[in-house]
Each structure stands twice: as C-alpha cells, then as structure tokens.
ROTOR-550155 format. One record per residue (C-alpha): x, y, z; residue in one letter; residue number from 1. Coordinates in steps of 0.001 Angstrom, whole numbers, always signed. Layout:
N
+---------+---------+---------+--------+-----+
|      px |      py |      pz | residu | num |
+---------+---------+---------+--------+-----+
|       X |       Y |       Z |      A | NUM |
...
+---------+---------+---------+--------+-----+
REM end
This chain:
77
+---------+---------+---------+--------+-----+
|      px |      py |      pz | residu | num |
+---------+---------+---------+--------+-----+
| +203206 |  +84702 |  +95835 |      M |   1 |
| +199347 |  +83938 |  +96893 |      K |   2 |
| +200665 |  +81505 |  +99606 |      A |   3 |
| +203251 |  +83810 | +100667 |      K |   4 |
| +200246 |  +86663 | +101000 |      G |   5 |
| +198231 |  +84010 | +103221 |      L |   6 |
| +201536 |  +83539 | +105052 |      L |   7 |
| +201844 |  +86807 | +105994 |      S |   8 |
| +198141 |  +87445 | +106986 |      L |   9 |
| +198353 |  +84323 | +109099 |      M |  10 |
| +201466 |  +85254 | +111135 |      L |  11 |
| +199362 |  +88954 | +111447 |      S |  12 |
| +196349 |  +87317 | +113481 |      L |  13 |
| +196139 |  +86676 | +116975 |      P |  14 |
| +197583 |  +83434 | +118546 |      D |  15 |
| +194130 |  +82735 | +119491 |      D |  16 |
| +192562 |  +83129 | +115784 |      W |  17 |
| +190603 |  +79947 | +114939 |      N |  18 |
| +192381 |  +79161 | +111465 |      Y |  19 |
| +190014 |  +76865 | +109358 |      N |  20 |
| +189436 |  +77343 | +105934 |      M |  21 |
| +186327 |  +79194 | +105930 |      Q |  22 |
| +187860 |  +81615 | +108344 |      G |  23 |
| +190599 |  +82265 | +106180 |      L |  24 |
| +188424 |  +82567 | +102939 |      A |  25 |
| +186214 |  +85436 | +104299 |      T |  26 |
| +189482 |  +87462 | +105381 |      L |  27 |
| +190644 |  +87689 | +101316 |      S |  28 |
| +189180 |  +88145 |  +98313 |      R |  29 |
| +189877 |  +84268 |  +97160 |      D |  30 |
| +187536 |  +81609 |  +97762 |      G |  31 |
| +187857 |  +78619 |  +99920 |      I |  32 |
| +189578 |  +76370 |  +97222 |      D |  33 |
| +192332 |  +78750 |  +96880 |      S |  34 |
| +192883 |  +79401 | +100306 |      V |  35 |
| +192858 |  +75390 | +100607 |      R |  36 |
| +195499 |  +75430 |  +97741 |      S |  37 |
| +197690 |  +77943 |  +99167 |      A |  38 |
| +197564 |  +76033 | +102878 |      I |  39 |
| +198815 |  +72664 | +101005 |      K |  40 |
| +201785 |  +74636 |  +99380 |      E |  41 |
| +202789 |  +76412 | +102495 |      L |  42 |
| +202744 |  +72846 | +104418 |      E |  43 |
| +205024 |  +71446 | +101444 |      H |  44 |
| +207495 |  +73748 | +101965 |      H |  45 |
| +207292 |  +73691 | +105938 |      G |  46 |
| +205959 |  +76960 | +107023 |      Y |  47 |
| +202230 |  +75308 | +108050 |      V |  48 |
| +201343 |  +72259 | +109798 |      E |  49 |
| +197775 |  +71038 | +110696 |      R |  50 |
| +196878 |  +68073 | +113155 |      H |  51 |
| +193243 |  +66971 | +113474 |      R |  52 |
| +192443 |  +66919 | +117197 |      L |  53 |
| +189931 |  +64203 | +118511 |      R |  54 |
| +187219 |  +64642 | +121148 |      N |  55 |
| +186762 |  +62951 | +124349 |      E |  56 |
| +185100 |  +60162 | +122328 |      Y |  57 |
| +187905 |  +59620 | +119888 |      G |  58 |
| +186053 |  +61649 | +116694 |      F |  59 |
| +187901 |  +64467 | +114744 |      Y |  60 |
| +186923 |  +67994 | +115930 |      G |  61 |
| +189217 |  +71123 | +115625 |      D |  62 |
| +192105 |  +71377 | +113878 |      T |  63 |
| +195445 |  +72614 | +115108 |      E |  64 |
| +197623 |  +74803 | +112858 |      Y |  65 |
| +201137 |  +75374 | +113518 |      I |  66 |
| +202695 |  +78417 | +111742 |      I |  67 |
| +206189 |  +79504 | +111257 |      R |  68 |
| +208060 |  +82579 | +109832 |      E |  69 |
| +211035 |  +79951 | +109184 |      V |  70 |
| +210223 |  +76857 | +107553 |      P |  71 |
| +210836 |  +73635 | +109026 |      L |  72 |
| +214245 |  +72176 | +108562 |      G |  73 |
| +215961 |  +75811 | +108081 |      E |  74 |
| +215815 |  +76959 | +111866 |      E |  75 |
| +219107 |  +78031 | +113051 |      S |  76 |
| +220311 |  +76172 | +115885 |      D |  77 |
+---------+---------+---------+--------+-----+
REM end
C-alpha cells in the first residue's frame, strides 16, 4: 500500500520535478528509508525505472526517473 501511495504522489507531481529520495521523503510522513524501499518495490513491479546519468567528465550525476501508470510489460499494443 505504501508503494502505491508513493506512485500516486509521483504521478501527481509536475514533469520537471526532481525525484530524489530526500525530496520525496519531505513530501510524506515516512522517512528516506521508507521511500527507498517503496521505490525499490515499484521498480520490481515495473512502475518505476531509474537511470544514473553521467556528466561530461564521466562521473555519476543526476538520476533520471521514468514513472509509469501501467507497469512495464502490461501496456496495451
């Protein structure tokens, strides 16, 4: 239930929102560990994808989030 609530929250945010763990934790009563576990659950079920992006020097920088209303693999063709 926690993961579904977080998914609803993430889908309601603007497209340019910065979806980092700290920012999502400040929007809920749960702590960062709770948000992290909910994100992992959503990833496992195909609702969220995270990609670490590299900067021009090859170092990891931001994380790109792809959030789906319908889990990956269950989209209608």
